[in-house]
N, C-alpha and C positions, 0 to 999 in steps of 0.2 A: 504494500500500500504506500509506503514511503517512497519507494523507487518509482512508482507510476504516477506520482503527483496527485493522488486521489484525496490527500489530506491538505487542508489549508496550511500555509506556512507557520502561523503561530502555534497551531496544534502539532505540527511536525516537530517544532523545537521542544514542546512539552513532552511529546512521546519519546523523542530521542533522549531527553534527560531521564525520563522514567526508565527507558531501556538500559541506560548506563547504570542507574541505581540498581535495577534488577540484576544486571550482569555482575555488578560488584558484590551484591548480596550473596550470590551463589558462586562466588569465585572458587570455593573449595569443593563444589559439587562436581560429580562425575558427569552429570547431564547438563552441562553449561550450555546455555543458549548462545549461539554464535552470531546470529543475524537478527536484525530488527523484525524481519518477517516471521522468523521462528518464534520470537518473543510474542508478537501479536497473535499468532496462532495458538500459542500456549495460553495466553490470557483469554482468548475466545473460548477455548476448551474449558477453562476454569469457570467462566460465566455460564456456559452451557451446563456443566455439572452442577453448579450452584442452583440453576433454575430447575434441573431435574430433581435435586434433593429437596428443594422447596415444595415441588409438586408432590413428591412422595410423602413428605411430612404432612402436607395438607390432607392428602388421602387418608393417612393413618389417623390423624386427628378426627376427621369426619367419621371414619369407621368406628372409632372409639366412642364418639358421641352417639352414633346410631345404636350401638350395643348397650350403652349405659342409660339411655333415656327410657323410662318405663312407658309402655304402651297403655294409654288410658282406655278403660272399658266402662261403658255406661251401665248403670243399674237397669234392671228390667222395668218396663212401664208399669207392670203390676205392683212391683215394690214401691215405685214412686207414688202411685195412686193410693197405696195402702198407708202412707204416712198419716199419722193422726194429727188432726188440728187440735191444738191445746190452748188453754188460757194460762197466762202467767200472773204471778202475784204483783200487785201494785208496789212500786218501789224496787223492783228487780233491776239491777244495774248491768246485768249481763248483756254484752253486745252479740249481734249475729256475727259469728266468726267468718262469714264469707264477705259481707259488705262492711263489717265493723261498725254498723249503726246500732243504736240502742233498740232493744226489743220492747216496743211500746204495746201495752195490753189492749188498748181500745182502737188503735188505728191500723194495725196490720194483722194479717193471718200468721199465726205462729205454728210451726209444725215440729213434731218431736220424732227423732230417729227411734226405731223400734227397740233395739237392745241396749244401746248406750245412753239413750234418753237425752241426748244433746238437742238444744232448741235452736231453730233458725227461722228467719223470715220464710214464709211458704214459697214465694217466687225464687228466692236465693237458693234454697236447698233443691228445689225441682230442677232449676237450671244446672246446678252443680252435678246432681245425680244423672242428668242426661249426658254428662261428659265423663264423670268418674263414679265408680260404684263404691268408693271409700268415703267414710265420714270425714269431713274436712277437719274435724277436731281431733279424733282419736284413731282414724283410719279403720274403723270397724267396717268389714265388707258387707255390702248389700248384695242380694242375689243378682246374678248375671245370667244371660241366656246361655243355653247349652252349647251353641256353636261358638261362643267366645272362649270357652274353656280351653 
């Protein structure tokens, strides 16, 4: 590239200095690069290898993520519809652990999980169970359809 004039003069000077530094750095090496063209080919191979390694690392990270992220399974519609509407005591300060808003006895429908008895806004827990069959508070599993097993 230097010999053919494909590089602008100021870049040529910079690359020639870089080559001199590179050549001096590897003075004791048995694989000493003798020509600037060899040097640039070597640098090009290094960049290509770096790109290939970065791509391999990205694939490995993505595979690791794919394997470690749990697959969400919705609860059955029967289990969601079977949630009991309940009333809470006045003065209850517990929030809905999905939206984090207070559970107010007179303004919203409150539903209770069957075995763990955790309370949630009706809309919040229904939306949650349509995505995940686990209680958002304690991870108690709700029934899932047979084909999801």
